[in-house]
N, CA, C, O and CB atoms as a CASP TS submission, in Angstrom:
PFRMAT TS
TARGET T0000
AUTHOR 0000-0000-0000
METHOD Language model
MODEL 1
PARENT N/A
ATOM      1  N   PRO     1      85.320 113.359  89.765  1.00  0.00           N
ATOM      2  CA  PRO     1      86.420 113.368  90.721  1.00  0.00           C
ATOM      3  C   PRO     1      87.730 112.955  90.043  1.00  0.00           C
ATOM      4  O   PRO     1      87.755 112.100  89.157  1.00  0.00           O
ATOM      5  CB  PRO     1      86.110 112.433  91.902  1.00  0.00           C
ATOM      6  N   GLU     2      88.774 113.570  90.476  1.00  0.00           N
ATOM      7  CA  GLU     2      90.105 113.284  89.944  1.00  0.00           C
ATOM      8  C   GLU     2      90.684 112.049  90.625  1.00  0.00           C
ATOM      9  O   GLU     2      90.553 111.874  91.836  1.00  0.00           O
ATOM     10  CB  GLU     2      91.045 114.497  90.135  1.00  0.00           C
ATOM     11  N   VAL     3      91.320 111.202  89.834  1.00  0.00           N
ATOM     12  CA  VAL     3      91.939 109.988  90.368  1.00  0.00           C
ATOM     13  C   VAL     3      93.451 110.205  90.399  1.00  0.00           C
ATOM     14  O   VAL     3      94.056 110.548  89.383  1.00  0.00           O
ATOM     15  CB  VAL     3      91.561 108.723  89.507  1.00  0.00           C
ATOM     16  N   ASN     4      94.055 110.002  91.564  1.00  0.00           N
ATOM     17  CA  ASN     4      95.499 110.144  91.724  1.00  0.00           C
ATOM     18  C   ASN     4      96.020 109.070  92.665  1.00  0.00           C
ATOM     19  O   ASN     4      95.275 108.486  93.452  1.00  0.00           O
ATOM     20  CB  ASN     4      95.859 111.549  92.253  1.00  0.00           C
ATOM     21  N   HIS     5      97.291 108.832  92.562  1.00  0.00           N
ATOM     22  CA  HIS     5      98.013 107.952  93.474  1.00  0.00           C
ATOM     23  C   HIS     5      97.445 106.539  93.518  1.00  0.00           C
ATOM     24  O   HIS     5      97.279 105.955  94.589  1.00  0.00           O
ATOM     25  CB  HIS     5      98.003 108.537  94.853  1.00  0.00           C
ATOM     26  N   LEU     6      97.150 105.998  92.332  1.00  0.00           N
ATOM     27  CA  LEU     6      96.749 104.600  92.251  1.00  0.00           C
ATOM     28  C   LEU     6      97.972 103.726  92.495  1.00  0.00           C
ATOM     29  O   LEU     6      99.054 103.995  91.973  1.00  0.00           O
ATOM     30  CB  LEU     6      96.098 104.280  90.872  1.00  0.00           C
ATOM     31  N   ARG     7      97.794 102.694  93.278  1.00  0.00           N
ATOM     32  CA  ARG     7      98.910 101.792  93.594  1.00  0.00           C
ATOM     33  C   ARG     7      99.181 100.885  92.399  1.00  0.00           C
ATOM     34  O   ARG     7      98.313 100.122  91.975  1.00  0.00           O
ATOM     35  CB  ARG     7      98.602 100.943  94.868  1.00  0.00           C
ATOM     36  N   LEU     8     100.401 100.977  91.858  1.00  0.00           N
ATOM     37  CA  LEU     8     100.806 100.263  90.648  1.00  0.00           C
ATOM     38  C   LEU     8     101.954  99.314  90.957  1.00  0.00           C
ATOM     39  O   LEU     8     102.920  99.684  91.623  1.00  0.00           O
ATOM     40  CB  LEU     8     101.212 101.253  89.539  1.00  0.00           C
ATOM     41  N   GLY     9     101.836  98.094  90.469  1.00  0.00           N
ATOM     42  CA  GLY     9     102.924  97.126  90.538  1.00  0.00           C
ATOM     43  C   GLY     9     103.411  96.824  89.130  1.00  0.00           C
ATOM     44  O   GLY     9     102.637  96.902  88.175  1.00  0.00           O
ATOM     45  N   VAL    10     104.678  96.483  88.993  1.00  0.00           N
ATOM     46  CA  VAL    10     105.278  96.284  87.671  1.00  0.00           C
ATOM     47  C   VAL    10     106.139  95.040  87.661  1.00  0.00           C
ATOM     48  O   VAL    10     106.865  94.756  88.614  1.00  0.00           O
ATOM     49  CB  VAL    10     106.111  97.502  87.260  1.00  0.00           C
ATOM     50  N   LEU    11     106.044  94.303  86.564  1.00  0.00           N
ATOM     51  CA  LEU    11     107.007  93.248  86.246  1.00  0.00           C
ATOM     52  C   LEU    11     107.638  93.630  84.911  1.00  0.00           C
ATOM     53  O   LEU    11     106.962  93.615  83.882  1.00  0.00           O
ATOM     54  CB  LEU    11     106.321  91.811  86.186  1.00  0.00           C
ATOM     55  N   ASP    12     108.897  93.963  84.916  1.00  0.00           N
ATOM     56  CA  ASP    12     109.601  94.369  83.704  1.00  0.00           C
ATOM     57  C   ASP    12     110.586  93.276  83.321  1.00  0.00           C
ATOM     58  O   ASP    12     111.744  93.286  83.737  1.00  0.00           O
ATOM     59  CB  ASP    12     110.332  95.728  83.903  1.00  0.00           C
ATOM     60  N   TYR    13     110.099  92.328  82.516  1.00  0.00           N
ATOM     61  CA  TYR    13     110.955  91.223  82.074  1.00  0.00           C
ATOM     62  C   TYR    13     111.920  91.658  80.978  1.00  0.00           C
ATOM     63  O   TYR    13     112.864  90.929  80.673  1.00  0.00           O
ATOM     64  CB  TYR    13     110.102  90.062  81.577  1.00  0.00           C
ATOM     65  N   SER    14     111.709  92.818  80.384  1.00  0.00           N
ATOM     66  CA  SER    14     112.604  93.344  79.361  1.00  0.00           C
ATOM     67  C   SER    14     113.835  93.976  80.004  1.00  0.00           C
ATOM     68  O   SER    14     114.962  93.771  79.553  1.00  0.00           O
ATOM     69  CB  SER    14     111.873  94.370  78.479  1.00  0.00           C
ATOM     70  N   SER    15     113.602  94.745  81.062  1.00  0.00           N
ATOM     71  CA  SER    15     114.667  95.391  81.828  1.00  0.00           C
ATOM     72  C   SER    15     115.675  96.097  80.923  1.00  0.00           C
ATOM     73  O   SER    15     116.881  95.864  81.001  1.00  0.00           O
ATOM     74  CB  SER    15     115.384  94.364  82.693  1.00  0.00           C
ATOM     75  N   THR    16     115.149  96.958  80.071  1.00  0.00           N
ATOM     76  CA  THR    16     115.965  97.709  79.123  1.00  0.00           C
ATOM     77  C   THR    16     115.677  99.203  79.291  1.00  0.00           C
ATOM     78  O   THR    16     114.691  99.572  79.930  1.00  0.00           O
ATOM     79  CB  THR    16     115.685  97.249  77.658  1.00  0.00           C
ATOM     80  N   PRO    17     116.517 100.054  78.731  1.00  0.00           N
ATOM     81  CA  PRO    17     116.211 101.485  78.786  1.00  0.00           C
ATOM     82  C   PRO    17     114.840 101.806  78.166  1.00  0.00           C
ATOM     83  O   PRO    17     114.142 102.704  78.636  1.00  0.00           O
ATOM     84  CB  PRO    17     117.305 102.278  78.066  1.00  0.00           C
ATOM     85  N   VAL    18     114.464 101.079  77.126  1.00  0.00           N
ATOM     86  CA  VAL    18     113.176 101.320  76.471  1.00  0.00           C
ATOM     87  C   VAL    18     112.017 101.000  77.421  1.00  0.00           C
ATOM     88  O   VAL    18     111.063 101.771  77.518  1.00  0.00           O
ATOM     89  CB  VAL    18     113.059 100.475  75.182  1.00  0.00           C
ATOM     90  N   SER    19     112.100  99.877  78.111  1.00  0.00           N
ATOM     91  CA  SER    19     111.024  99.517  79.031  1.00  0.00           C
ATOM     92  C   SER    19     111.009 100.448  80.243  1.00  0.00           C
ATOM     93  O   SER    19     109.943 100.787  80.757  1.00  0.00           O
ATOM     94  CB  SER    19     111.175  98.056  79.486  1.00  0.00           C
ATOM     95  N   ARG    20     112.176 100.854  80.690  1.00  0.00           N
ATOM     96  CA  ARG    20     112.223 101.797  81.816  1.00  0.00           C
ATOM     97  C   ARG    20     111.643 103.152  81.425  1.00  0.00           C
ATOM     98  O   ARG    20     111.004 103.813  82.243  1.00  0.00           O
ATOM     99  CB  ARG    20     113.668 101.971  82.312  1.00  0.00           C
ATOM    100  N   ASP    21     111.861 103.568  80.180  1.00  0.00           N
ATOM    101  CA  ASP    21     111.254 104.818  79.698  1.00  0.00           C
ATOM    102  C   ASP    21     109.741 104.716  79.688  1.00  0.00           C
ATOM    103  O   ASP    21     109.051 105.665  80.062  1.00  0.00           O
ATOM    104  CB  ASP    21     111.764 105.161  78.291  1.00  0.00           C
ATOM    105  N   LEU    22     109.220 103.578  79.264  1.00  0.00           N
ATOM    106  CA  LEU    22     107.773 103.378  79.276  1.00  0.00           C
ATOM    107  C   LEU    22     107.228 103.465  80.698  1.00  0.00           C
ATOM    108  O   LEU    22     106.216 104.121  80.941  1.00  0.00           O
ATOM    109  CB  LEU    22     107.411 102.024  78.650  1.00  0.00           C
ATOM    110  N   LEU    23     107.892 102.810  81.622  1.00  0.00           N
ATOM    111  CA  LEU    23     107.442 102.838  83.016  1.00  0.00           C
ATOM    112  C   LEU    23     107.536 104.237  83.604  1.00  0.00           C
ATOM    113  O   LEU    23     106.716 104.611  84.443  1.00  0.00           O
ATOM    114  CB  LEU    23     108.263 101.868  83.858  1.00  0.00           C
ATOM    115  N   ALA    24     108.512 105.005  83.179  1.00  0.00           N
ATOM    116  CA  ALA    24     108.626 106.383  83.647  1.00  0.00           C
ATOM    117  C   ALA    24     107.420 107.207  83.219  1.00  0.00           C
ATOM    118  O   ALA    24     107.023 108.139  83.918  1.00  0.00           O
ATOM    119  CB  ALA    24     109.912 107.021  83.122  1.00  0.00           C
ATOM    120  N   GLU    25     106.835 106.868  82.072  1.00  0.00           N
ATOM    121  CA  GLU    25     105.618 107.551  81.625  1.00  0.00           C
ATOM    122  C   GLU    25     104.463 107.270  82.586  1.00  0.00           C
ATOM    123  O   GLU    25     103.634 108.147  82.831  1.00  0.00           O
ATOM    124  CB  GLU    25     105.242 107.108  80.192  1.00  0.00           C
ATOM    125  N   PHE    26     104.406 106.069  83.126  1.00  0.00           N
ATOM    126  CA  PHE    26     103.359 105.716  84.088  1.00  0.00           C
ATOM    127  C   PHE    26     103.582 106.401  85.434  1.00  0.00           C
ATOM    128  O   PHE    26     102.630 106.857  86.068  1.00  0.00           O
ATOM    129  CB  PHE    26     103.304 104.200  84.278  1.00  0.00           C
ATOM    130  N   THR    27     104.824 106.472  85.861  1.00  0.00           N
ATOM    131  CA  THR    27     105.107 106.908  87.229  1.00  0.00           C
ATOM    132  C   THR    27     105.614 108.340  87.328  1.00  0.00           C
ATOM    133  O   THR    27     105.889 108.817  88.429  1.00  0.00           O
ATOM    134  CB  THR    27     106.110 105.993  87.847  1.00  0.00           C
ATOM    135  N   GLY    28     105.743 109.027  86.217  1.00  0.00           N
ATOM    136  CA  GLY    28     106.283 110.380  86.226  1.00  0.00           C
ATOM    137  C   GLY    28     105.246 111.447  86.510  1.00  0.00           C
ATOM    138  O   GLY    28     105.443 112.613  86.166  1.00  0.00           O
ATOM    139  N   ASN    29     104.155 111.066  87.127  1.00  0.00           N
ATOM    140  CA  ASN    29     103.100 112.029  87.451  1.00  0.00           C
ATOM    141  C   ASN    29     102.434 111.573  88.753  1.00  0.00           C
ATOM    142  O   ASN    29     102.929 110.665  89.420  1.00  0.00           O
ATOM    143  CB  ASN    29     102.044 112.147  86.276  1.00  0.00           C
ATOM    144  N   GLU    30     101.343 112.186  89.102  1.00  0.00           N
ATOM    145  CA  GLU    30     100.670 111.836  90.350  1.00  0.00           C
ATOM    146  C   GLU    30      99.598 110.769  90.172  1.00  0.00           C
ATOM    147  O   GLU    30      98.911 110.421  91.133  1.00  0.00           O
ATOM    148  CB  GLU    30     100.055 113.063  90.954  1.00  0.00           C
ATOM    149  N   LEU    31      99.444 110.245  88.964  1.00  0.00           N
ATOM    150  CA  LEU    31      98.404 109.247  88.724  1.00  0.00           C
ATOM    151  C   LEU    31      98.733 107.915  89.393  1.00  0.00           C
ATOM    152  O   LEU    31      97.856 107.287  89.985  1.00  0.00           O
ATOM    153  CB  LEU    31      98.211 109.041  87.228  1.00  0.00           C
ATOM    154  N   PHE    32     100.002 107.475  89.304  1.00  0.00           N
ATOM    155  CA  PHE    32     100.391 106.184  89.858  1.00  0.00           C
ATOM    156  C   PHE    32     101.513 106.333  90.878  1.00  0.00           C
ATOM    157  O   PHE    32     102.398 107.176  90.739  1.00  0.00           O
ATOM    158  CB  PHE    32     100.820 105.239  88.743  1.00  0.00           C
ATOM    159  N   ASP    33     101.452 105.501  91.892  1.00  0.00           N
ATOM    160  CA  ASP    33     102.546 105.334  92.849  1.00  0.00           C
ATOM    161  C   ASP    33     103.069 103.920  92.680  1.00  0.00           C
ATOM    162  O   ASP    33     102.325 102.958  92.873  1.00  0.00           O
ATOM    163  CB  ASP    33     102.080 105.606  94.335  1.00  0.00           C
ATOM    164  N   LEU    34     104.329 103.783  92.325  1.00  0.00           N
ATOM    165  CA  LEU    34     104.937 102.476  92.120  1.00  0.00           C
ATOM    166  C   LEU    34     105.205 101.817  93.465  1.00  0.00           C
ATOM    167  O   LEU    34     105.866 102.392  94.329  1.00  0.00           O
ATOM    168  CB  LEU    34     106.239 102.599  91.306  1.00  0.00           C
ATOM    169  N   LEU    35     104.685 100.607  93.632  1.00  0.00           N
ATOM    170  CA  LEU    35     104.860  99.861  94.877  1.00  0.00           C
ATOM    171  C   LEU    35     105.498  98.513  94.586  1.00  0.00           C
ATOM    172  O   LEU    35     105.420  98.033  93.455  1.00  0.00           O
ATOM    173  CB  LEU    35     103.509  99.673  95.601  1.00  0.00           C
ATOM    174  N   PRO    36     106.126  97.891  95.573  1.00  0.00           N
ATOM    175  CA  PRO    36     106.690  96.558  95.374  1.00  0.00           C
ATOM    176  C   PRO    36     105.598  95.577  94.939  1.00  0.00           C
ATOM    177  O   PRO    36     104.508  95.540  95.512  1.00  0.00           O
ATOM    178  CB  PRO    36     107.376  96.063  96.665  1.00  0.00           C
ATOM    179  N   SER    37     105.916  94.794  93.924  1.00  0.00           N
ATOM    180  CA  SER    37     104.911  93.877  93.392  1.00  0.00           C
ATOM    181  C   SER    37     105.348  92.423  93.407  1.00  0.00           C
ATOM    182  O   SER    37     104.635  91.561  92.894  1.00  0.00           O
ATOM    183  CB  SER    37     104.563  94.268  91.997  1.00  0.00           C
ATOM    184  N   GLY    38     106.500  92.138  93.983  1.00  0.00           N
ATOM    185  CA  GLY    38     107.005  90.769  93.976  1.00  0.00           C
ATOM    186  C   GLY    38     107.780  90.502  92.696  1.00  0.00           C
ATOM    187  O   GLY    38     107.934  91.379  91.846  1.00  0.00           O
ATOM    188  N   ASN    39     108.260  89.280  92.577  1.00  0.00           N
ATOM    189  CA  ASN    39     109.090  88.926  91.426  1.00  0.00           C
ATOM    190  C   ASN    39     108.427  87.931  90.493  1.00  0.00           C
ATOM    191  O   ASN    39     109.086  87.364  89.621  1.00  0.00           O
ATOM    192  CB  ASN    39     110.396  88.367  91.895  1.00  0.00           C
ATOM    193  N   SER    40     107.133  87.711  90.665  1.00  0.00           N
ATOM    194  CA  SER    40     106.475  86.731  89.809  1.00  0.00           C
ATOM    195  C   SER    40     105.110  87.232  89.359  1.00  0.00           C
ATOM    196  O   SER    40     104.484  88.074  90.003  1.00  0.00           O
ATOM    197  CB  SER    40     106.332  85.394  90.538  1.00  0.00           C
ATOM    198  N   TYR    41     104.678  86.693  88.243  1.00  0.00           N
ATOM    199  CA  TYR    41     103.377  87.036  87.695  1.00  0.00           C
ATOM    200  C   TYR    41     102.266  86.662  88.674  1.00  0.00           C
ATOM    201  O   TYR    41     101.311  87.417  88.856  1.00  0.00           O
ATOM    202  CB  TYR    41     103.163  86.337  86.349  1.00  0.00           C
ATOM    203  N   SER    42     102.394  85.507  89.293  1.00  0.00           N
ATOM    204  CA  SER    42     101.350  85.071  90.228  1.00  0.00           C
ATOM    205  C   SER    42     101.253  86.006  91.434  1.00  0.00           C
ATOM    206  O   SER    42     100.153  86.273  91.918  1.00  0.00           O
ATOM    207  CB  SER    42     101.625  83.637  90.701  1.00  0.00           C
ATOM    208  N   THR    43     102.383  86.503  91.922  1.00  0.00           N
ATOM    209  CA  THR    43     102.352  87.447  93.043  1.00  0.00           C
ATOM    210  C   THR    43     101.703  88.768  92.623  1.00  0.00           C
ATOM    211  O   THR    43     100.885  89.320  93.358  1.00  0.00           O
ATOM    212  CB  THR    43     103.779  87.699  93.573  1.00  0.00           C
ATOM    213  N   LEU    44     102.067  89.271  91.449  1.00  0.00           N
ATOM    214  CA  LEU    44     101.484  90.519  90.960  1.00  0.00           C
ATOM    215  C   LEU    44      99.970  90.372  90.791  1.00  0.00           C
ATOM    216  O   LEU    44      99.212  91.224  91.256  1.00  0.00           O
ATOM    217  CB  LEU    44     102.136  90.933  89.624  1.00  0.00           C
ATOM    218  N   THR    45      99.529  89.311  90.137  1.00  0.00           N
ATOM    219  CA  THR    45      98.088  89.142  89.918  1.00  0.00           C
ATOM    220  C   THR    45      97.345  88.966  91.237  1.00  0.00           C
ATOM    221  O   THR    45      96.224  89.456  91.377  1.00  0.00           O
ATOM    222  CB  THR    45      97.824  87.938  89.006  1.00  0.00           C
ATOM    223  N   ARG    46      97.940  88.282  92.201  1.00  0.00           N
ATOM    224  CA  ARG    46      97.303  88.119  93.507  1.00  0.00           C
ATOM    225  C   ARG    46      97.150  89.460  94.207  1.00  0.00           C
ATOM    226  O   ARG    46      96.109  89.743  94.799  1.00  0.00           O
ATOM    227  CB  ARG    46      98.110  87.157  94.384  1.00  0.00           C
ATOM    228  N   LYS    47      98.195  90.290  94.137  1.00  0.00           N
ATOM    229  CA  LYS    47      98.130  91.603  94.790  1.00  0.00           C
ATOM    230  C   LYS    47      97.064  92.497  94.150  1.00  0.00           C
ATOM    231  O   LYS    47      96.395  93.258  94.850  1.00  0.00           O
ATOM    232  CB  LYS    47      99.499  92.295  94.725  1.00  0.00           C
ATOM    233  N   VAL    48      96.903  92.412  92.839  1.00  0.00           N
ATOM    234  CA  VAL    48      95.848  93.184  92.177  1.00  0.00           C
ATOM    235  C   VAL    48      94.483  92.614  92.568  1.00  0.00           C
ATOM    236  O   VAL    48      93.574  93.364  92.925  1.00  0.00           O
ATOM    237  CB  VAL    48      96.032  93.164  90.623  1.00  0.00           C
ATOM    238  N   ARG    49      94.342  91.314  92.503  1.00  0.00           N
ATOM    239  CA  ARG    49      93.072  90.653  92.836  1.00  0.00           C
ATOM    240  C   ARG    49      92.661  90.921  94.278  1.00  0.00           C
ATOM    241  O   ARG    49      91.480  91.124  94.559  1.00  0.00           O
ATOM    242  CB  ARG    49      93.180  89.147  92.602  1.00  0.00           C
ATOM    243  N   ASP    50      93.629  90.921  95.196  1.00  0.00           N
ATOM    244  CA  ASP    50      93.329  91.114  96.619  1.00  0.00           C
ATOM    245  C   ASP    50      93.200  92.584  97.022  1.00  0.00           C
ATOM    246  O   ASP    50      92.917  92.881  98.182  1.00  0.00           O
ATOM    247  CB  ASP    50      94.403  90.464  97.453  1.00  0.00           C
ATOM    248  N   GLY    51      93.405  93.505  96.077  1.00  0.00           N
ATOM    249  CA  GLY    51      93.233  94.919  96.365  1.00  0.00           C
ATOM    250  C   GLY    51      94.449  95.617  96.961  1.00  0.00           C
ATOM    251  O   GLY    51      94.362  96.778  97.359  1.00  0.00           O
ATOM    252  N   GLN    52      95.581  94.920  97.026  1.00  0.00           N
ATOM    253  CA  GLN    52      96.801  95.568  97.507  1.00  0.00           C
ATOM    254  C   GLN    52      97.343  96.555  96.473  1.00  0.00           C
ATOM    255  O   GLN    52      98.021  97.525  96.815  1.00  0.00           O
ATOM    256  CB  GLN    52      97.869  94.515  97.843  1.00  0.00           C
ATOM    257  N   LEU    53      97.031  96.288  95.203  1.00  0.00           N
ATOM    258  CA  LEU    53      97.387  97.168  94.088  1.00  0.00           C
ATOM    259  C   LEU    53      96.129  97.418  93.268  1.00  0.00           C
ATOM    260  O   LEU    53      95.287  96.532  93.122  1.00  0.00           O
ATOM    261  CB  LEU    53      98.528  96.545  93.201  1.00  0.00           C
ATOM    262  N   GLU    54      96.005  98.630  92.733  1.00  0.00           N
ATOM    263  CA  GLU    54      94.877  98.903  91.839  1.00  0.00           C
ATOM    264  C   GLU    54      95.186  98.518  90.395  1.00  0.00           C
ATOM    265  O   GLU    54      94.274  98.294  89.600  1.00  0.00           O
ATOM    266  CB  GLU    54      94.499 100.376  91.907  1.00  0.00           C
ATOM    267  N   ALA    55      96.470  98.443  90.057  1.00  0.00           N
ATOM    268  CA  ALA    55      96.856  98.130  88.690  1.00  0.00           C
ATOM    269  C   ALA    55      98.211  97.445  88.664  1.00  0.00           C
ATOM    270  O   ALA    55      99.019  97.582  89.583  1.00  0.00           O
ATOM    271  CB  ALA    55      96.883  99.398  87.834  1.00  0.00           C
ATOM    272  N   GLY    56      98.437  96.707  87.594  1.00  0.00           N
ATOM    273  CA  GLY    56      99.726  96.069  87.367  1.00  0.00           C
ATOM    274  C   GLY    56     100.095  96.194  85.901  1.00  0.00           C
ATOM    275  O   GLY    56      99.222  96.228  85.034  1.00  0.00           O
ATOM    276  N   VAL    57     101.376  96.262  85.627  1.00  0.00           N
ATOM    277  CA  VAL    57     101.889  96.316  84.258  1.00  0.00           C
ATOM    278  C   VAL    57     102.918  95.205  84.109  1.00  0.00           C
ATOM    279  O   VAL    57     103.813  95.052  84.941  1.00  0.00           O
ATOM    280  CB  VAL    57     102.515  97.723  83.926  1.00  0.00           C
ATOM    281  N   VAL    58     102.777  94.428  83.030  1.00  0.00           N
ATOM    282  CA  VAL    58     103.729  93.357  82.733  1.00  0.00           C
ATOM    283  C   VAL    58     104.326  93.647  81.357  1.00  0.00           C
ATOM    284  O   VAL    58     103.611  93.739  80.359  1.00  0.00           O
ATOM    285  CB  VAL    58     103.039  91.933  82.775  1.00  0.00           C
ATOM    286  N   ILE    59     105.644  93.787  81.329  1.00  0.00           N
ATOM    287  CA  ILE    59     106.373  94.030  80.083  1.00  0.00           C
ATOM    288  C   ILE    59     107.181  92.774  79.776  1.00  0.00           C
ATOM    289  O   ILE    59     108.001  92.336  80.583  1.00  0.00           O
ATOM    290  CB  ILE    59     107.306  95.304  80.188  1.00  0.00           C
ATOM    291  N   GLY    60     106.937  92.203  78.601  1.00  0.00           N
ATOM    292  CA  GLY    60     107.587  90.952  78.218  1.00  0.00           C
ATOM    293  C   GLY    60     109.062  91.109  77.892  1.00  0.00           C
ATOM    294  O   GLY    60     109.536  92.223  77.671  1.00  0.00           O
ATOM    295  N   PRO    61     109.789  89.999  77.860  1.00  0.00           N
ATOM    296  CA  PRO    61     111.239  90.043  77.649  1.00  0.00           C
ATOM    297  C   PRO    61     111.650  90.535  76.259  1.00  0.00           C
ATOM    298  O   PRO    61     112.773  91.006  76.085  1.00  0.00           O
ATOM    299  CB  PRO    61     111.816  88.678  77.875  1.00  0.00           C
ATOM    300  N   GLU    62     110.763  90.433  75.273  1.00  0.00           N
ATOM    301  CA  GLU    62     111.095  90.832  73.902  1.00  0.00           C
ATOM    302  C   GLU    62     110.607  92.243  73.561  1.00  0.00           C
ATOM    303  O   GLU    62     110.654  92.646  72.399  1.00  0.00           O
ATOM    304  CB  GLU    62     110.499  89.840  72.922  1.00  0.00           C
ATOM    305  N   PHE    63     110.149  92.984  74.544  1.00  0.00           N
ATOM    306  CA  PHE    63     109.544  94.296  74.317  1.00  0.00           C
ATOM    307  C   PHE    63     110.450  95.228  73.515  1.00  0.00           C
ATOM    308  O   PHE    63     110.047  95.705  72.454  1.00  0.00           O
ATOM    309  CB  PHE    63     109.200  94.940  75.644  1.00  0.00           C
ATOM    310  N   ALA    64     111.635  95.492  73.985  1.00  0.00           N
ATOM    311  CA  ALA    64     112.543  96.440  73.317  1.00  0.00           C
ATOM    312  C   ALA    64     112.991  95.925  71.951  1.00  0.00           C
ATOM    313  O   ALA    64     113.066  96.694  70.994  1.00  0.00           O
ATOM    314  CB  ALA    64     113.772  96.709  74.196  1.00  0.00           C
ATOM    315  N   ARG    65     113.286  94.640  71.856  1.00  0.00           N
ATOM    316  CA  ARG    65     113.741  94.064  70.580  1.00  0.00           C
ATOM    317  C   ARG    65     112.657  94.199  69.514  1.00  0.00           C
ATOM    318  O   ARG    65     112.948  94.547  68.369  1.00  0.00           O
ATOM    319  CB  ARG    65     114.128  92.576  70.759  1.00  0.00           C
ATOM    320  N   ARG    66     111.408  93.924  69.889  1.00  0.00           N
ATOM    321  CA  ARG    66     110.307  94.025  68.929  1.00  0.00           C
ATOM    322  C   ARG    66     110.096  95.471  68.484  1.00  0.00           C
ATOM    323  O   ARG    66     109.878  95.725  67.299  1.00  0.00           O
ATOM    324  CB  ARG    66     109.013  93.468  69.539  1.00  0.00           C
ATOM    325  N   LEU    67     110.158  96.416  69.417  1.00  0.00           N
ATOM    326  CA  LEU    67     110.010  97.824  69.043  1.00  0.00           C
ATOM    327  C   LEU    67     111.125  98.255  68.098  1.00  0.00           C
ATOM    328  O   LEU    67     110.877  98.937  67.104  1.00  0.00           O
ATOM    329  CB  LEU    67     110.004  98.715  70.295  1.00  0.00           C
ATOM    330  N   LYS    68     112.343  97.857  68.410  1.00  0.00           N
ATOM    331  CA  LYS    68     113.488  98.228  67.577  1.00  0.00           C
ATOM    332  C   LYS    68     113.349  97.655  66.165  1.00  0.00           C
ATOM    333  O   LYS    68     113.805  98.263  65.196  1.00  0.00           O
ATOM    334  CB  LYS    68     114.796  97.739  68.218  1.00  0.00           C
ATOM    335  N   ALA    69     112.720  96.485  66.054  1.00  0.00           N
ATOM    336  CA  ALA    69     112.513  95.845  64.755  1.00  0.00           C
ATOM    337  C   ALA    69     111.291  96.401  64.026  1.00  0.00           C
ATOM    338  O   ALA    69     110.970  95.955  62.924  1.00  0.00           O
ATOM    339  CB  ALA    69     112.365  94.344  64.934  1.00  0.00           C
ATOM    340  N   GLY    70     110.605  97.375  64.638  1.00  0.00           N
ATOM    341  CA  GLY    70     109.437  97.968  64.003  1.00  0.00           C
ATOM    342  C   GLY    70     108.189  97.123  64.126  1.00  0.00           C
ATOM    343  O   GLY    70     107.229  97.317  63.381  1.00  0.00           O
ATOM    344  N   LYS    71     108.192  96.187  65.058  1.00  0.00           N
ATOM    345  CA  LYS    71     107.042  95.306  65.264  1.00  0.00           C
ATOM    346  C   LYS    71     106.233  95.770  66.468  1.00  0.00           C
ATOM    347  O   LYS    71     106.699  96.574  67.275  1.00  0.00           O
ATOM    348  CB  LYS    71     107.501  93.844  65.456  1.00  0.00           C
ATOM    349  N   GLU    72     105.026  95.254  66.575  1.00  0.00           N
ATOM    350  CA  GLU    72     104.210  95.533  67.751  1.00  0.00           C
ATOM    351  C   GLU    72     104.840  94.880  68.972  1.00  0.00           C
ATOM    352  O   GLU    72     105.346  93.760  68.903  1.00  0.00           O
ATOM    353  CB  GLU    72     102.760  95.034  67.552  1.00  0.00           C
ATOM    354  N   ALA    73     104.801  95.582  70.066  1.00  0.00           N
ATOM    355  CA  ALA    73     105.339  95.050  71.327  1.00  0.00           C
ATOM    356  C   ALA    73     104.243  95.173  72.379  1.00  0.00           C
ATOM    357  O   ALA    73     103.864  96.275  72.777  1.00  0.00           O
ATOM    358  CB  ALA    73     106.654  95.816  71.776  1.00  0.00           C
ATOM    359  N   ASP    74     103.756  94.052  72.808  1.00  0.00           N
ATOM    360  CA  ASP    74     102.640  94.037  73.748  1.00  0.00           C
ATOM    361  C   ASP    74     103.086  94.236  75.185  1.00  0.00           C
ATOM    362  O   ASP    74     104.178  93.831  75.584  1.00  0.00           O
ATOM    363  CB  ASP    74     101.886  92.743  73.631  1.00  0.00           C
ATOM    364  N   ILE    75     102.208  94.873  75.949  1.00  0.00           N
ATOM    365  CA  ILE    75     102.326  94.890  77.389  1.00  0.00           C
ATOM    366  C   ILE    75     100.982  94.445  77.937  1.00  0.00           C
ATOM    367  O   ILE    75      99.966  94.548  77.249  1.00  0.00           O
ATOM    368  CB  ILE    75     102.740  96.306  77.928  1.00  0.00           C
ATOM    369  N   GLN    76     100.967  93.965  79.137  1.00  0.00           N
ATOM    370  CA  GLN    76      99.725  93.564  79.781  1.00  0.00           C
ATOM    371  C   GLN    76      99.418  94.527  80.913  1.00  0.00           C
ATOM    372  O   GLN    76     100.291  94.873  81.710  1.00  0.00           O
ATOM    373  CB  GLN    76      99.812  92.112  80.303  1.00  0.00           C
ATOM    374  N   ILE    77      98.165  94.956  80.970  1.00  0.00           N
ATOM    375  CA  ILE    77      97.699  95.822  82.044  1.00  0.00           C
ATOM    376  C   ILE    77      96.684  95.038  82.862  1.00  0.00           C
ATOM    377  O   ILE    77      95.715  94.505  82.321  1.00  0.00           O
ATOM    378  CB  ILE    77      97.079  97.150  81.486  1.00  0.00           C
ATOM    379  N   LEU    78      96.911  94.974  84.158  1.00  0.00           N
ATOM    380  CA  LEU    78      95.990  94.311  85.081  1.00  0.00           C
ATOM    381  C   LEU    78      95.307  95.395  85.914  1.00  0.00           C
ATOM    382  O   LEU    78      95.968  96.280  86.458  1.00  0.00           O
ATOM    383  CB  LEU    78      96.740  93.269  86.000  1.00  0.00           C
ATOM    384  N   LEU    79      93.980  95.317  86.007  1.00  0.00           N
ATOM    385  CA  LEU    79      93.232  96.327  86.757  1.00  0.00           C
ATOM    386  C   LEU    79      92.339  95.664  87.793  1.00  0.00           C
ATOM    387  O   LEU    79      91.790  94.585  87.569  1.00  0.00           O
ATOM    388  CB  LEU    79      92.392  97.198  85.810  1.00  0.00           C
ATOM    389  N   ASP    80      92.205  96.336  88.934  1.00  0.00           N
ATOM    390  CA  ASP    80      91.292  95.878  89.973  1.00  0.00           C
ATOM    391  C   ASP    80      89.951  96.544  89.733  1.00  0.00           C
ATOM    392  O   ASP    80      89.004  96.315  90.486  1.00  0.00           O
ATOM    393  CB  ASP    80      91.837  96.197  91.406  1.00  0.00           C
TER
END
């Protein structure tokens, strides 16, 4: 069976064009529907844990800077 329209919440602490481009890759198709996830890590994790969201993405504040410097830039994926 095909999986579509999974409810996704996002915390983008980088808030840069680079991080927004990454998020566009997640939401630019029918796989994910971006939903409000709150403004804190605890709210996002609670919503995933409680089944309000099927997935969450957390992008750290140094994401774009690390990529620009040629370093690894981690993101966190939370799944229900």
